[in-house]
N, C-alpha and C positions, 0 to 999 in steps of 0.2 A: 500261950496259945491265944486264950479270950483275949488280950492286949491287941495283939495282931488283928483277932477277925474283929475287934471294937472300931478301931483305926481304918474300917475299911468306911463307917459311917460318920456323917458330920462333914464339915469344909476339909477342903483339901488345898494348900499350900503349893502351887506348881512354880514359884518363881525360886524355889531349891530343891537340890537335887539332880539326879541323874533325867535331863528330857525324856529320853525315853523311857524309863520306869512310872516319870509322872504322867507321860500320855498313855502307854500300856494301862495305869490302875484305873485312868478314865474312861480309855476308850473302850475295852472290855466290857463292860457293864451296860455301856452303852451300845455297844452291837447287840449285845444281848437283849438288852431292850426294845433294840428295832426288830430283834426279830419277834418278841413278842407280841410289840405293836403292828407287825405283819399278821401275826396268828389272832391277835385281836381283833382287825378288821376283816380279816379273811372269813373268822368263824361264822359275820352273819351271812358271809357270799356261801361258803359252803354246805350251810345247813338249810338255807334258804334254796338252795340251787337245787340238793338233792329232795328235799323234800317239798318244797311248792313248786320247783321247776324251770326249765331255762328262762323262760318267761320272769320269773323272780329275780334270777340273777340279772338280768337285763336292767331292770326297774330299780333294783338296789344300784348296780352302779349306775347308772343313768344320773343321778342324784348327786355322787361325788362332788363334781367341780361347783354344783351350784351352792353346796353347804359350804364347803368351801373356800367360797367366795366372800359371803359374811363371815366366818370363823378367821379369815386373814384378819382380821383388825383388830380382834384380840391376841392373834399371834405375832401383831406388830407390839404391840405392847410387851410380850413376852421377852420377843428378839430384843427391844430396847432395853428393857431392865436387864439380861440376862449381862449385856454388855458392860452396862453399868452396874451391876453386883461384882463384877468378877474383876474390875480394874479399879474400883473403891476398896475391894476385897485386899486385893496385891498391892495397895498404896496402905495399907492399914487405915484407912481414915473410916473408922465406922460408924463416925458421928453421920456423915453421909450416907452410909451402906442403910442405916435404918431408915432414915427418911424416903432414899429411893424404893425401898420396900415396902412401906408404910402409903407412899402415893400410889404406887401400883396396886395395891389393896383397892385403894378410893377408884383407881381409873378403872379399875375390871369391873366391880360393882356395878359401874355407871353405864360403863359401855354394854355391859351384859343385858341391863335391863332396856337400854335402847334398841341393841340389836335385835333381842325377840320381841320387841313391839312391833320391829319393823319388816323381820324375817316372816314370820307366822302369816300374818296375810297377804304375801308376797306369793306363798307354794305355790298356786295354781298356775297364775300368770308367769311366773319364771319355766315350768315345765313345758308351759306352750309357747313360750318364745324359741325353748331349745326345740322345739316340735318332736317333744318326747312321741311315741309311736303310741295309739289309741288303745291297742291290747294288751299294754305296760304302765298306762297313764295313772291308772287307779292306784296301782300298787306303790308308784313311784312316789305318789301324792300323798299319801297316808304315812310312808318311811320318813319322806322328808318332813312331813308337817310337824311329827315326834320327835324327830331329834332337833329341829329349831327350838323345840319349847326346851331341849334340855343344853341349849346354847351357854348357861352360865356355867353348869359342869363342866364342860368340856372348857371354855375359856378358862375357869381358876385350874383346871387340873395344870394345862399347859404352861401358864404361866407361873405357878406354885413351883414345878418340878423344874422349870427355867432357872429358877432363883436359886434352885436345890443344885444345878449343874455351874452355875455363875460363882458358887462358893465352891465349887470343888467336887460335889458330892453328888456322884452318879449313882450309890448304889442304891439309897432309900427309894429314889423313884422306879427303879429296876425292881425292888421286890414287892412292890405297890403294884406295879403292871403284871407282874408273874401272878399275884394273888387275881388281880382283875380277870387276867386272861382264862384262867380255870371257871371262876364266876361267870363269865360271858357266856363260855360255851355250855355251862348247868344251864342257864338262863334261857339262852337260846332255844336248848334242844327242848326245853320244856315247853317256854312259852310258843315257839314255833309249830310244836306239835300239836298239841293242845288246841290251840287257834285256828290252825290250818283245816283239822278234822271234825271242828265243829261248825267254824265260818266262812271257811274256804281261804282262795288264795291270797286275798287281801287283807285279811285277818293275821294271815302267816306273818307275812311280810312286816305287819303292824307289829306283831309279835317280837319279832327280831330286833322294830327298832325301840319298842319299850325294855327291853334285856339291855339293849347297849346305855341307854339314857342311865337305866339303873346302875351301873356298873362306871360311867362318867360319874355320876354322884360319889360313890362310894371312892373313889381314886383322889377325888378332888378335895374330901373332906380329910385323907387320909396325908395328904400331902401337905396341906394349908396345916393340920395340927402341929406337923413334922417341923413346918417354920415357924409356928408360930413358940416352938419352946427352944430356939436356940437363942436364947435369952441370954449365953455368954458372949453373943457377937453383935448382937442388934436387941431392941426393944420397939415394937409395936403398938403406938398408944394414939391418943386423939391427936396430940400434936405430929407425930410424922404421917399421919393420915392425912392431915389438912395439904391439900393442894398447895405446893410451892412452884412460883412461873419455871424459876431456874432446873429444878427437875422434870419438870414437866416436858418443856421444851429438850432437855436432853434425852428424853424418851421419844419425844417426837423425833427428833432428828437421828436419833439410832436408828429407830423401830420402822418409823414409817417408809422409809426408802425399802426396807425388808419386806413392810405389809405389800406396798405397792410390787414389788418384787413376785411376790408368791401370787397377790389379786392376777397380775397381768398372766402370769401362768395359768392362771385357773377360769380367767376369760377367754383367753385365746382355745385351750378346750370347749368351750361352751360356743365359741364361735365354731369350731369343728365338729360339733355334735349334732347340729340337722344333717349335715353330709351324712357323717357315720349312720344316724336313725335311717335316711334315705337308700343305704343299703340294705337296711332287713334287720331284724331283730335279732338273727343268727350271728350277724357281724360284728352289734353294740354287746352281745353275751359273751363272744369271743376276746372282743377286746378290753372287755371288762375283768376275764378271766387272766388276761396277758398284764394285766396291771398289776393285778395282786402277786402272780409270780415273779414279772418284772420287778417286783418293789424287794425279791430275796438278793437280787443283784445289786441292787441300789443302797442296801441299809450298809456295808461297811463304807460307801463314802458317805452317808450323812452319820455315821459314829463317830468319823474319824475328824469331819468338817466341824463339829459340837467341840469333838476335843482339840482342833487347832483355835477355835473361837475362844475358849475359854484360858487354853495357855497363854493364846496372844494378849486376852485380855490380862491377864494378872501380871503378866511380866512388862506389860507396855505402863501400867501403874506403877511396877518397879523400878520402873526405866532401866530396863533389860531388855537392849533392840537385839545383843548378840544373840541371846538365849531363844529369842523369838524367831531367826534367821534358822537356827540348828534345830528348831521346834517343827518349822514348817517343811524341812526336808525330811526329817523323821517321819512326820505323819507321812506325806508323799509315799514312800517307801511303803508304809504298814497297808496306806489305804490300796495303793497297786497291787500289793500281793494277795490282800484276804477279795478283793475284785476278782482277781482271777481267779480264786479258787472257788468262789462263789459263782460264776460264770458256769465255767467247764464243769461243777455239779448240775447247774440247771439243764446244760447242753445234754447229759447223761441221762440226767433224771426228771425231767420235765414233763414229760407227758404224766409221771405218778403224781406230780402237784397238781396239775389241771385238770388230772379226776377228783381231785377233792372237791372242784367246783363243777362238773359236768360229767356226766358220763357218755354224753355225745362224742362218735369219733370225730366227726365233722369239725366240731367247736374244736376240741385237741388238738388236732393236726394244722388247724387255720393258727391256732395260739403259738405252737411250736414254731410255725414257719416267721411270724412276728416277731418270737424272740432271736432266732436266726439272723435275722437281719438286725437287729439291735445291740447286737454283740461289740462293734465298734464305739458305740456310745456311749457302752459302761465302760471302756479303757478311757475315753475322753473325759466322763464324767467326775473320775476318780480324781483327774488333776483338775478340772476347774472349778470340782467341790472342796479341795482340799484349800486350795489359794481364794479360795472365797471367802472360806472358815477364817482363814488369817485376816483378811483384813475386815471381816465384820466384827473380828474379834479386836483388831484395833480402833474400830470406829469408825470407819469407812463403809457406811452400808450404799451411798450414794452412787458408788461406781460401780457395784457389784448390781445396783437396779437399774442403769443405762444399761448394762451389757445383756441383763436378761429380756431388757424392753427390746433390745435390740434382735435376740434371737428368736422369743416368743410372738411379737407382733410385727416389728417390721419386716421380717426373714421369714419366719416358720408361716404365718397365713398367708402370702402370696407364695411362698416353694410350694407348700404343701397341696393346696388349692389346684396349684397349676400344674402340678403333677397326676390329682385326681383326675384333672377334666382329658388331660391327656392321655390318661390308662382307660377310658373309658370304650369300650368294646362289646360283642354279643355276649361274651360269658359275664363282664360286669357293665351294665350300661347306667350305672351310677358309679363308676369309676372304681381302681383296685384298691381293697382295705389296704392292702402291703404300704400303698404309698404314705399312709399317716406314719409308718416308721423309717420310710428313706425319708421324709420331710425332714422329720427330728434328727435322724443323723447328720445330714447336711447341716442344717440349722447350728447341730452342737459343734462340730469341727470349725465352723465357721467362729462360734465363740471361744472357743478355746484359743485361737491364734490372740483374739481380743483382751482375753484374759492374761495371756501372758505378756502381751505389749504392757498392758494396765500395768500388772502386778512389777513389772521391772522400772517401770516410770518412778513407782514408789510415793505417789504423793500421798497413800493412804497411813506411812507413818507418822503425819501429823495430826493425827484426827483426835488423838486420844482426848478422852471425856476428861482425866486428871488433870492436863495441861490446859484444858478448853476451860475450865473451874477457875485455874490458877488466873488466868486472864482477864476475868468476870470481875 
């Protein structure tokens, strides 16, 4: 019994055994991890919303896209390293595996220092560019400022957990996250309550940000120590940490398109934010709460997309393309099934989830209206993210980047803004907030067609890191 439990931890070779068993073993901890991640991010929102008020809820939510726009560079490193780790591990090339991970350490340290130095002074200007409402500006500023100070911790957790996932270990990051969620809730309750009662709303929001940074440091340290202890597979030393041009280029080739893809998504949200702000703080708060509830519907897609990436990466590294095809079909079935279950649950019990963030009936009803509009998008997302995960795992992050640009910039911005302007009325002088959701649904439907066509063409099958290295 103990040996079976112990086998859940550490690297998982996904090139052997039943494809469905490998995917289940990897994806279920990832799914639980995503739920925990949602609870982690929702804790700030729920506690701030109830203790400080709806204005604080809107303030915290207004910082999300700005913060992620900076973190996306660190996420890009993590995405590139995860694919490299999976393919080198699948190819049993442990020497290159150690060099890739060592170089990732060095890149993370350098980029964390640079991003923190750039982001902290830009906190105020960025909030002004997005036209953050004056009644929530101070709360948004202090929250974002503190989170920017903790950039390094957030980056290290994402990259170290990404390395572990590339090795097939999705259990240890889950354990760390579950512990962190509990710690975050405890610290949030203590800090927000005390700070808010003694120094007011701005201090209460600062308490939530402080709790988050402490928890990020805790999780980053644990995951980093776990990676350093895996000496049976690789060794981190001065030699492996010395940047190598070939490895850095591969990380950039694999990670940069994914980073651009995420940056584009966050930038499109920032472009939309002034129009949302113009509709009033109530709409902003309702949108923020919706994104947190919406996250529970997206979780299966994220978990199975990551599973598809690792499974594909390892099997392409091992030269087992037929197994990749079987894995993608299995992943799609799993992802669709879980998504339908989660969406149905939200439609039935969604009001109770919204009540975690706000006591205001108007905001709860508005949020449920947003969710109902998004139902088709969740099904589309299950298909999109499954095939995107396969293509990323194969090393083709450029194709998914261009599809994201099409969806989130070329189509989403003009379509959504057009719908907003067309919906202006006496009831909604600045436009109907439902149009944000309708714009998303339309663009995702178009993106699905493009994704399926690109996947069928099959160029992603030729992008493997291992073969690319062999030609160098």
